[in-house]
N, C-alpha and C positions, 0 to 999 in steps of 0.2 A: 688254466686251462693252458697242455701243452700248445707250446706256439708250432713244433713241425706237425703234429695233428693237423692244427689249424689251415698251414699251406697247404698240408695234401690232401686235407676235404676241398678246399677253395679251388684247386686241382680238377679233383674229381668232379665239381659239379659244373665245372665250366666247359670240362672237355666231353661229360656226359649227357648234358644239357639240360639237366632238370636236381633238384633234391631228392627226388623219388628214387631215380635211376644210383645215383651216388650213394643214398642211403642202402638199397637192397644189395651194391654191392659187396657194403662193408655188412650187412648184416644189422644194422641198426633202426632206430626211427627219423623217421625226414625230421621230425622234430630236434632231434640231437643235431643233426648234419645244418640245421637254420639255427641253430644255438653258436655251434662252431663259427660258422658266417658271421654271424652278428657282434663275436666279439672279436672275431682280426678286423673287421672294419671299424668297433668302436676304438681297439688298440692303433689303429695304424690313424684314426682321423680321415678316412677317406672313402667314399661309396667305391665297392668295387663289381657289384653286380647291380642291376635294376631286375627284381624279381616282380612278375605278375602273378594270376592265376592261369596262365596258357604259357607261358615262355619264359625263358631268362636269357637276358643279353650282360655281357660285357661294355663296363663302360670303357671311355677311354683310357685311364689310371688302369682299369683292368686288365685291359687289352694287353698294355707293355707290364703290369705284375705277372703277369700269368707265364710269360716268356721269363721273366726271371725266376720266379716259383718251378718253373720245368727245369730250368738250367741246373738250379741248387738243388735240387732232390735228385736229380739226374746224377753230377755228383757227389754227392753223398752215396746213393749207390755204388756207382764205380769205387770206391774209395772203401768202402762195407769188402764188396768183393776182392778188390786189390788183397784185402788181410784175410780175409774167409776162405780165397780160393788157394791161399799156398800152393802145394805142390800139384794140387788136383788139376785135372788136363781139362783143356776144351773138348767138348764130345756134344753128337746131337746133330741136325739138320740145320744149315744154314741158308734162310730163301733171300734172295737180294733183288732188286730191281733197279734198275738204270737206264734214261734213254739212250736210246737205238747207238747213236754217231759216239758220242761222250762214251758209252758204256763198252765200244769195240774196243776203241784206243786204249782207253785210262782205268777201266773197271779189268774187265776179262784177262789183260795179263796178270793182274795180280791174284786172281782167283789161283792160279795153282802154285804158287809163292804163297799163300797162305795156306794149302793144301799141306806143303812140305814143311811150314813149322808146328802146323796143326791136324794130325794125319786123322785121326779120331772125328774130324769134323766133313761131314758129306755136304755139298753144296749146289745150289740149285743158281743161277743167274737168269733172269728175265730182261730180255732188252728191246722195249718199247717206248713211243713218243708218246702215246698217252699217258694221262695224270693217271698214274695206279692207285687205286683206294690201297693205302699200305694196313691200313688195320683190317680193313674189310675183307683183305685177300689171303689176311695170312701170312704177311712179309716179315720178315726180320729188321729190313732193313732196304731206306731207299736213296741212292744217289741222284741228287738235281742240280740243274743250273739256274740260275735268276730266282725270281721272287717267288715267296712262300707265300701261298694265299693260305695253308692252312696249318692255324694255330691250335690242331688238338696233336699234332704232329712234335715230338721233340726233336728241337736241327743242333747240327753241330756244326760249322763253319767249317770246312775244310781248306780252302781257298780263295783267292780274287778271282774273277773272271772279265777280261773286259772285252768289247765288239772292236776291232780297227777293219778300215777300208785298207784293204794288201790288190799286190798286181806283182806279174811277173816281171824281171825287170826287160824283158823285150818289148812289151806294151808298152811299157814307162819309156823306154829311147823311143819308141814308134810316135807315139800319141801326147807324149809329156805327162807332168800329174800335174790332178788340180791342186787348186792354193787355197780353195772354198770349197764349204759342200754344194754351193751351187751351180760350182763347173762341171759337179757330175752329168748334170744335162748335156753335157758337149763330150763324154765319153761312154762306153762300152759297158753296162753295167750288169754284173753276173744277179739275177735276182729271185729270191724263191716265188713260186708260183701261186699265184692267188688261192689255191684252195690247201697251201701250207699254214702252220700255223705262224709266223710272221707277220702279223698282222699291220702291227701300226707304222713298218716300215724301218730304215736306219735311222738311229739315235745318233745328234751330236749336239754338243755342250756349245751353243750360241752366248756372244756378249750380247746382256742385255740393255738395249739406249747407248751401245758401241763403250759401256763401259767393261775392261777386261777385267776385274774386279769380280762383276756380278754375272753370272752367266744361268741359265736355262736349259732342260734338254728340249730340243726341238726334233720331230721326225719327218723325215724327208721320203717319199719313194721312186726313187729314181727306176726311169727303164731302161731299154736296152732287148740286142737283138736276140735272145736266148736267157729262159728262163727255167726252173726246173723245180720239181716238190722235194729232192734231195740233198742233202746239204755237200754231201760228200761227193758228187757229181759238180758243183757247183767250185768245190776245191780245185778238183781236179781241171775243169776248163780253165781256172785261174793260174792253176799249177803254169798248164801250155800255152799260158797269150792269152788266151781271148775276151780278157777285160777285168774291170775292178770289181771284187768282192766285197761283201761286210762278212767277218768270220770273227770267232769266239780265239782267244787267244792258245786256249786249250787245243784247238787245232791247227793254229799256223805258227805258233812261238817256233817252234822246231825248225820249220821251212825259212821263218825269217833269219833265223840265227845262221842257217847256211847259205843263205842270199838266194834262195831259190825261188821268196817275196821278197816286196819290200812293201812297208808301210808308208801311207800317205796320210794329210790329213791329222794327223796325231794331236795336233792344236786341240782341236775340235771334238777327239774322243770323247764320248761318255762317259760318266764315273762308272767305278766296276760293279759288278754283281757277286754275288756267291757262289761259290760249289759249295755244296752242303751233304752231310747223309743226315737222314732222318727215319728217329723209328718210333713207335709207338709209345704213348706214357705207360709205363712197369713201374712197379714196386721194386723188383730185383731184376736187372739185366742180365740177360745169358753170358755169361763168359764168352762164349762164341762171339757174341755181337759186340761183345766191347772189345774183344782183342781185332775182328775185321776193324773199326769205326779206329782205332790204335795204326794197323796198318797204315790204311788211306791219309790219315792224319800224317804218318811219319814220312810216306812215298811223296805227299802232295806237298811235305813242309820240306823238302829238300832244294835247295838253291837251283840245281841242275835240273830237275825233271822234266819243267815245262819245255827246255831248252831242249834237254834229249830226247823228246817224247812228242 
């Protein structure tokens, strides 16, 4: 039995949620899908799926294997497209979605550049802080920052993102810089209001039992005289010297490089998360989508990009 067909079948069942749905998409009997899965699990010597009469769920090994399979199938599709495309130009309509703040600053400016390179492609950009159903709402690609709970989408990591505590030099001259996260209680902290999405608070990597080698992430919810539901407003207040804010490097790296802001508590910064491009699992990724993701990877991968933007 073809190994690649087994992998494609596993991904189809895992993302569609049932053997019947995967069989219907391929116009084969569910029994054929089941035999492929049995052969794959037998070859690997591990259980990937727990199958009952009502539902299918991934095992721990199956979840990890799904990500690898999605990545492998995407790379294969891209390799085939790069060869078969030849002199074919990208065309059609590209639908993109991204978080509002990040999208305004780091996605929207790249759309005209993409259009200059591929004038036969039209682009719709949706900026929204809600979690968009990429496949259900018909988007070709989503850019997201942070954790990725939706395993039914294929993800490509574009860059690292870290959260830092920052303040204007004038504020730090007046009030001094905190030495530990606990000292934030003595400062004016600029926080997202309670109706915003940042529910767990500010994340810090703290030593475990005083051991600098072993650390774990703790969350603090500092208070302050001003909060806002809009991160851009917090950024502007911080630049104006009204307090300390906890912001992403994609937002403040250029300000730090220019001296408009200074980072504090760097030794307690939590591990970075990622900036990702996500798209639905497809057998053949449209050339316009692949070229858009390539542009994002190229721009975000430049050493000077985040310092200049």
